[in-house]
Every structure is written in C-alpha cells, then in structure tokens.
C-alpha positions, 0 to 999 in steps of 0.5 A: 500500500505504501508503494501504491500511495507513492505511485499515485502521488507521483502521477498526480504531481506530474499531471498537475505540473503538466497543466500550462501556466503559459502557452505559445501561439494557441488559438483560442487561448486557454482561459486564464492562461497567458498566451504568447507569440514567441517562445522567447516571450513565454520564457522571459520572466518564467519562474520555477514551476512554470509550464509552457505548452508550445503549438506546432510550427517552426520557431526561428528565434535566437538561442533559447534558455530554459531556466531551472524548474521551467518545463517546455512542452511541444507538439500541441494543436493550436486549440489543445486544452489537455496534455493528452492532445499533444503528439510526440515528434516521432509520431507526428507529421512535419506540420504537427511538430514543434520545430526549433530551428537555429538556421545554422547561425547559433545554438538552438537551446540551452536547457537548465529545466525540462524540454519535452517533445520538440524537433531541435535542428540546424543549430550551430555552436562555435568557439573562435578562440579554441579556449572555451570548449563549452562554446562549441558544444551542444549545437542543438541542445546544451544540457546545463543541469536540465533534461531533454526528453522525447525530442528529435535532435538532428542536423546540428553542427559544432565548430571552431569557425563562425557559421558565417565562415561558410557564407562568403568566399573569395570570388563571390559576387556581392550585391547591392541588397546585401545578398551574396552569389557564389559562382564556381571558378575552374581552371581550364587546363587546355588554356590555362585560364580560369572560367566562371559559372553561376547556376541560373546566372545573376538573378533578376533584380540583383545588381552586383556591386563588387567581387570578394577578394579577401575574407578576414579570418579573425575573429569570426570571419564575418568581415570581407572586402570587395573590389571595383574595376581599376582605373587609369594612372593618376598621381597620388598627389601633386605637389608632394605633401606630408599629410596628416597621417602617421607614416608607415616606415616598414614593409611589415607594418605596411602589410598589416595596414588594413585601415584604408577607409580611415586612411582615405578620409584622413587624406581627403581632409588633410588635402582640403585643409591644405587647399584652404591654407593655399587658396588660388593654387593651380591645383583644383582637381582633387575631386577628379584626378587623384585616387583618394577622392576618386575612390571616395566619390566612386558611385558604381553601381549608382547609390554606393558612393560613400562606401568605397575608398582607396585600399591600404597597403595590406588590402591592395596586397591581398587583392593582387594575390587573387587578381587572376580570379578577380579578372575571371569574375570581371569577365563574367560580369562584363566589366571587360570583354576579354584580356585583363583589367590589371595592367602591370605597373604601380597600384596606389595604396592609402598608406603613406611612407613620407612626404615624398612617397606613398606605399604602392604595389609594384607589379612591373616584373610580374609574372617573371619576376618579383612583385610586392609592396614598395615605398620608392614611388613618388607621390607625383608619379603615376599609378593605378587605383582600385576602389574597394569597400569593406563589408560585414556579415552581422549576427 
C-alpha cells in the first residue's frame, strides 16, 4: 500500500505540473492562461514551476534558455486544452511538430529545466578562440543541469569557425541588397585560364556591386572586402605633401595596414585643409584626378558612393594575390570583354611612407619576376587605383 500511495502521488504531481501556466501561439487561448507569440516571450520572466505548452510550427528565434524548474512542452494543436492532445515528434507529421530551428547561425537551446517533445535542428555552436570548449558544444541542445526528453535532435553542427565562415568566399559576387552569389571558378587546363559559372546566372533584380577578394579570418570571419574595376594612372598627389597621417616606415607594418577607409578620409581632409591654407593654387582637381577622392566619390553601381575608398597597403596586397580570379569574375560580369583589367605597373595604396612617397604595389616584373609592396614611388608619379569597400556579415 505504501508503494501504491507513492505511485499515485507521483502521477498526480506530474499531471498537475503538466497543466500550462503559459502557452505559445494557441488559438483560442486557454482561459486564464497567458498566451504568447514567441517562445522567447513565454520564457522571459518564467519562474520555477512554470509550464509552457508550445503549438506546432517552426520557431526561428535566437538561442533559447530554459531556466531551472521551467518545463517546455511541444507538439500541441493550436486549440489543445489537455496534455493528452499533444503528439510526440516521432509520431507526428512535419506540420504537427514543434520545430526549433537555429538556421545554422547559433545554438538552438540551452536547457537548465525540462524540454519535452520538440524537433531541435540546424543549430550551430562555435568557439573562435579554441579556449572555451563549452562554446562549441551542444549545437542543438546544451544540457546545463536540465533534461531533454522525447525530442528529435538532428542536423546540428559544432565548430571552431563562425557559421558565417561558410557564407562568403573569395570570388563571390556581392550585391547591392546585401545578398551574396557564389559562382564556381575552374581552371581550364587546355588554356590555362580560369572560367566562371553561376547556376541560373545573376538573378533578376540583383545588381552586383563588387567581387570578394579577401575574407578576414579573425575573429569570426564575418568581415570581407570587395573590389571595383581599376582605373587609369593618376598621381597620388601633386605637389608632394606630408599629410596628416602617421607614416608607415616598414614593409611589415605596411602589410598589416588594413585601415584604408580611415586612411582615405584622413587624406581627403588633410588635402582640403591644405587647399584652404593655399587658396588660388593651380591645383583644383582633387575631386577628379587623384585616387583618394576618386575612390571616395566612386558611385558604381549608382547609390554606393560613400562606401568605397582607396585600399591600404595590406588590402591592395591581398587583392593582387587573387587578381587572376578577380579578372575571371570581371569577365563574367562584363566589366571587360576579354584580356585583363590589371595592367602591370604601380597600384596606389592609402598608406603613406613620407612626404615624398606613398606605399604602392609594384607589379612591373610580374609574372617573371618579383612583385610586392614598395615605398620608392613618388607621390607625383603615376599609378593605378582600385576602389574597394569593406563589408560585414552581422549576427
């Protein structure tokens, strides 16, 4: 009798706890029970003893955290009134399941309480530093003292790389609406040239702004750089002037300069300051004839002005490393019909060496000789300019 009493007491307790104090997307709402549109809202403010029933459907929310003592139960019809009406995910059709979808962007759920009756999928957990293993564990469900039961957990991924690592690559086409197209580059062994294909071509309504030439590997691989078409030779600045910009005096420092945007802004402001102090000088063509203002004012496609700048030394170096691939992409996009858009010569950077010289990418000896950064090109000499801009995949 003692054991029988204990059994019925436990059964009664479970049944009592299963009655909801909150529901998600129920229609009509159970009388006297708070109803929410999202699981996140239902979890906010939940305390020990809170039971949440979740209607069938797909929920794409930020990482959910189920606190200790809180019970989250899925698989209910929207008009359910009793626990017996819920359907376990293994017995349900997809339309009858409560699906928690991480969209391959973040962990789906952290469980300190109880989670019962869900499909948990498309989670992504990562630890970019490699120093905090817990960050790259439990991509679908991280059990932190809680319980997960009667759930289907599938298609989740733990990694040391950000989910955005897989969203952008060198050679991709960046569109003005922020979408990214992924062409395929192949080397034609018979011609030695790179060919480009894109399944379905450029979608209707999409305008390509530039070609991705570098993806920053640190810290989350969310920052990347795109290029526009190079322009003809221009002097960096004439006459020579030591601009209000810190001089970079070593190759290593120049290679590590990826601050082309701020360099370009500083150079532009410095020239305008000089021009105000030297009124009536012959030099009036800063807005048209020099690489810094040209890149800052670049507006192709229309509406992109203000995004472009003259690359820093490290940025232009990275671009040249993949210039053959960039050229293949340019041919596909119709920037050029054939041949190359990269003439041999000096390519300006926005990294200043001293009053007389700026850092350039010297490609005069390519491909039979060396190429690289040089600080011997006079600012009054000629050089090519390539507008670039930095983009970011935000979380």
